[in-house]
C-alpha positions in Angstrom: 16.8 -15.7 -36.6 15.1 -12.9 -38.5 11.9 -12.1 -36.7 10.8 -10.0 -39.7 10.2 -13.2 -41.6 7.4 -14.3 -39.4 3.7 -13.3 -39.0 3.1 -10.7 -36.3 -0.1 -11.6 -34.5 -1.9 -9.3 -32.1 -5.6 -8.8 -33.2 -8.0 -7.0 -30.9 -9.9 -9.2 -28.4 -13.2 -7.4 -29.3 -15.0 -7.4 -32.7 -16.9 -4.3 -31.7 -18.3 -2.4 -28.7 -21.8 -1.1 -28.0 -21.4 1.4 -25.3 -19.5 -0.3 -22.4 -20.4 -3.8 -23.7 -18.0 -5.5 -26.1 -18.5 -8.6 -28.3 -15.3 -10.7 -28.4 -14.0 -12.4 -31.4 -13.9 -15.6 -29.4 -17.6 -15.5 -28.6 -18.4 -14.6 -32.2 -16.4 -17.6 -33.5 -18.2 -19.9 -31.1 -21.6 -18.6 -32.3 -20.7 -18.9 -36.0 -19.5 -22.5 -35.4 -22.7 -23.4 -33.6 -24.9 -21.8 -36.2 -23.2 -23.6 -39.0 -23.7 -26.9 -37.2 -27.3 -26.0 -36.6 -28.0 -25.4 -40.3 -26.1 -28.6 -41.4 -28.1 -30.8 -39.0 -31.3 -29.1 -39.9 -30.7 -30.0 -43.5 -29.8 -33.6 -42.6 -33.0 -34.0 -40.6 -35.0 -32.6 -43.5 -33.3 -35.0 -46.0 -33.9 -37.9 -43.7 -37.5 -36.9 -43.2 -37.2 -36.6 -39.4 -40.0 -34.5 -38.0 -39.3 -30.8 -37.2 -40.6 -31.3 -33.6 -37.6 -33.5 -33.0 -35.1 -31.0 -34.4 -36.3 -28.0 -32.4 -35.0 -29.0 -29.0 -31.7 -30.4 -30.3 -29.9 -27.1 -30.4 -30.6 -26.4 -26.8 -29.4 -29.8 -25.7 -26.2 -29.4 -27.7 -25.5 -25.9 -26.6 -25.9 -26.6 -22.9 -24.0 -29.9 -23.1 -21.0 -28.4 -25.0 -20.7 -25.3 -22.8 -21.1 -27.2 -19.5 -18.8 -30.0 -20.6 -16.2 -27.7 -22.0 -16.1 -25.5 -18.9 -16.1 -28.4 -16.4 -13.6 -30.3 -18.5 -11.1 -27.4 -18.3 -11.6 -26.9 -14.6 -11.3 -30.5 -13.7 -8.7 -31.7 -16.2 -6.4 -28.7 -16.3 -6.8 -26.6 -13.1 -8.3 -28.8 -10.3 -5.8 -27.4 -7.8 -7.5 -24.0 -8.3 -11.2 -24.6 -9.0 -11.7 -27.5 -6.5 -10.0 -26.0 -3.5 -12.6 -23.4 -2.3 -16.2 -22.6 -2.6 -15.6 -19.2 -4.3 -13.5 -21.0 -7.0 -16.3 -23.6 -7.4 -18.6 -20.7 -8.1 -16.2 -19.3 -10.6 -16.2 -22.8 -12.3 -20.0 -22.8 -12.6 -20.7 -19.1 -13.3 -18.9 -16.6 -15.7 -17.7 -14.5 -12.8 -14.4 -14.0 -10.9 -13.8 -12.9 -7.3 -11.4 -10.0 -7.1 -8.8 -9.5 -4.4 -11.1 -7.1 -2.4 -13.9 -9.8 -2.4 -16.1 -8.3 -5.1 -17.5 -10.3 -8.0 -16.8 -9.3 -11.6 -18.3 -10.7 -14.8 -15.5 -12.0 -17.0 -17.2 -14.7 -19.1 -16.0 -18.3 -19.1 -12.2 -18.1 -19.2 -11.1 -21.7 -20.0 -13.0 -24.3 -22.1 -11.7 -27.8 -22.9 -12.6 -29.5 -26.2 -12.5 -33.0 -24.6 -14.9 -31.9 -21.9 -17.1 -30.3 -24.5 -17.2 -33.7 -26.4 -18.2 -35.6 -23.2 -20.8 -33.0 -22.4 -22.2 -33.2 -26.0 -22.4 -37.0 -25.8 -24.3 -36.9 -22.5 -26.6 -34.2 -23.9 -27.4 -36.3 -27.0 -28.2 -39.3 -24.9 -30.6 -37.2 -22.8 -32.1 -35.9 -26.0 -32.6 -39.5 -27.3 -34.2 -40.5 -24.0 -36.6 -37.5 -24.4 -37.5 -37.8 -28.1 -36.8 -41.5 -28.8 -35.1 -40.6 -32.1 -32.7 -43.4 -32.9 -29.6 -42.7 -30.9 -27.1 -43.7 -33.6 -29.0 -41.5 -36.1 -28.6 -38.5 -33.7 -25.0 -39.2 -33.1 -24.1 -39.6 -36.8 -25.9 -36.5 -37.8 -24.3 -34.4 -35.1 -20.9 -35.9 -35.9 -21.2 -34.8 -39.6 -21.7 -31.2 -38.5 -19.4 -31.0 -35.4 -16.1 -30.3 -37.2 -17.5 -27.0 -38.4 -18.0 -25.9 -34.8 -14.6 -27.3 -33.8 -13.0 -25.3 -36.7 -14.4 -21.9 -35.5 -13.6 -22.6 -31.9 -10.0 -23.0 -32.8 -10.2 -19.8 -34.9 -11.5 -18.1 -31.7 -8.5 -19.5 -29.8 -6.3 -18.0 -32.5 -7.9 -14.6 -32.1 -7.3 -14.9 -28.4 -3.7 -15.8 -28.9 -4.2 -18.8 -26.6 -3.3 -22.5 -26.8 -0.1 -21.4 -28.5 2.5 -23.7 -30.2 6.1 -24.3 -29.4 8.9 -22.1 -30.5 9.9 -22.9 -34.1 11.7 -21.5 -37.1 9.2 -22.6 -39.8 8.5 -19.8 -42.2 4.8 -19.7 -41.3 5.4 -19.2 -37.6 3.3 -16.7 -35.7 4.7 -14.2 -33.2 2.0 -13.9 -30.6 2.8 -10.4 -29.4 0.3 -10.7 -26.5 2.4 -13.7 -25.2 6.0 -13.0 -26.0 8.3 -12.2 -28.9 9.1 -15.7 -30.0 8.0 -17.3 -33.3 5.7 -20.2 -32.6 3.7 -22.9 -34.3 0.1 -21.6 -34.9 -1.4 -24.8 -33.5 -4.8 -23.3 -33.4 -4.7 -22.7 -37.1 -3.4 -26.2 -37.8 -6.5 -27.6 -36.0 -8.9 -25.2 -37.6 -7.7 -26.2 -41.1 -7.8 -29.9 -40.2 -11.3 -29.7 -38.8 -12.5 -28.0 -41.9 -11.0 -30.8 -44.0 -12.6 -33.4 -41.7 -16.0 -31.8 -42.2 -15.7 -32.2 -46.0 -14.5 -35.8 -45.6 -17.5 -36.6 -43.5 -19.8 -34.8 -46.0 -18.3 -36.7 -48.9 -18.9 -40.0 -47.2 -22.5 -38.9 -46.3 -23.2 -38.0 -50.0 -21.7 -41.3 -51.1 -23.5 -43.5 -48.6 -26.3 -41.7 -46.7 -27.7 -45.1 -45.7 -24.9 -45.4 -43.2 -26.5 -42.8 -41.0 -27.7 -44.7 -38.0 -24.9 -47.2 -38.0 -22.5 -45.2 -35.8 -20.0 -44.9 -38.7 -20.1 -41.1 -39.0 -19.9 -40.7 -35.2 -16.9 -43.0 -35.1 -15.3 -41.3 -38.2 -15.6 -37.9 -36.5 -14.1 -39.0 -33.2 -11.3 -41.0 -34.9 -10.1 -38.2 -37.3 -10.5 -35.3 -34.9 -8.8 -36.9 -31.9 -6.1 -38.7 -33.9 -5.1 -35.4 -35.4 -5.4 -33.8 -31.9 -3.0 -36.3 -30.5 -0.3 -35.6 -33.1 -0.8 -31.8 -33.3 -0.1 -31.6 -29.5 3.6 -32.3 -30.3 3.7 -28.8 -31.9 1.9 -27.1 -29.0 3.2 -25.6 -25.7 1.9 -27.2 -22.5 -1.1 -25.4 -21.0 -0.5 -26.1 -17.3 2.8 -26.6 -15.4 2.0 -30.1 -14.2 2.1 -31.3 -17.8 5.8 -30.7 -18.0 6.5 -33.9 -16.1 4.3 -36.1 -18.2 5.4 -38.3 -21.1 2.3 -37.0 -23.0 0.4 -33.8 -22.3 -3.2 -33.9 -21.0 -4.6 -33.3 -24.5 -2.9 -36.4 -25.8 -3.9 -38.5 -22.8 -7.5 -37.5 -23.2 -7.5 -38.1 -27.0 -6.6 -41.8 -26.8 -9.9 -43.1 -25.4 -11.8 -41.0 -28.0 -9.8 -42.6 -30.8 -10.5 -46.1 -29.4 -14.2 -45.3 -29.1 -14.3 -43.9 -32.6 -12.7 -46.9 -34.2 -15.1 -49.2 -32.2 -18.1 -47.2 -33.5 -16.9 -47.3 -37.1 -16.3 -51.0 -37.2 -18.3 -52.4 -34.3 -21.1 -50.0 -33.9 -23.7 -52.5 -35.1 -23.1 -54.6 -32.0 -24.4 -51.7 -29.9 -27.1 -50.5 -32.3 -29.8 -51.8 -30.1 -28.9 -49.0 -27.6 -30.4 -46.5 -30.1 -33.4 -48.5 -31.2 -36.6 -46.6 -31.7 
């Protein structure tokens, strides 16, 4: 195996520093993804003549829902044996701080976010937004779903910059050597997902342009869930396990959590009209 044939990957964690404060690539990618979704949904609301007063609080609901859900999802799904075993660890789960060996607290940011948890958090946040504004629930879900793949794409690019959620060892010519991890050529699973989510965004946008009248039926929400989590299920075969307990499972945690989302997505695409009354004005 000639390691010179592969892509050496070890980018800096920080985009830039201002004094002693640094801006991480990961945080920047999250921000770019959220801003892109913000502008996409703003345009959709404008085209659908939904009043600005209903759009203004939407970003706050989505931001809090995604961040809280992603954080809790990682802690509960992937590391419950750590975060649920002591009060200091529970505090670490809820706040972006970590207790050092000497008992002091250090700001570290949120180290560990799960996309499945973020999706659940987003869905809960959108339901609360619907209850507050009374905008048709399916309209809200469809519009967010059209924009969501842009955020998912940049989150995975952030993972790539962090050299995390790495793939299995491989000899494919486009393999990455994550120097921060080890010297083995691996599948760039983060890049696979980022490219797929970008394509899924354009698929959703194409269908929206062809049939905007479907907004409010649950079709776009179902399409987004189905495509993203079906791809997520299969791409997991190229990725290394994230936690040791997954080694004894027939499917990893990402695949197990993807199945119900695919089922929900298919139901919303083809049976959403049965539940449309839930989002009635």
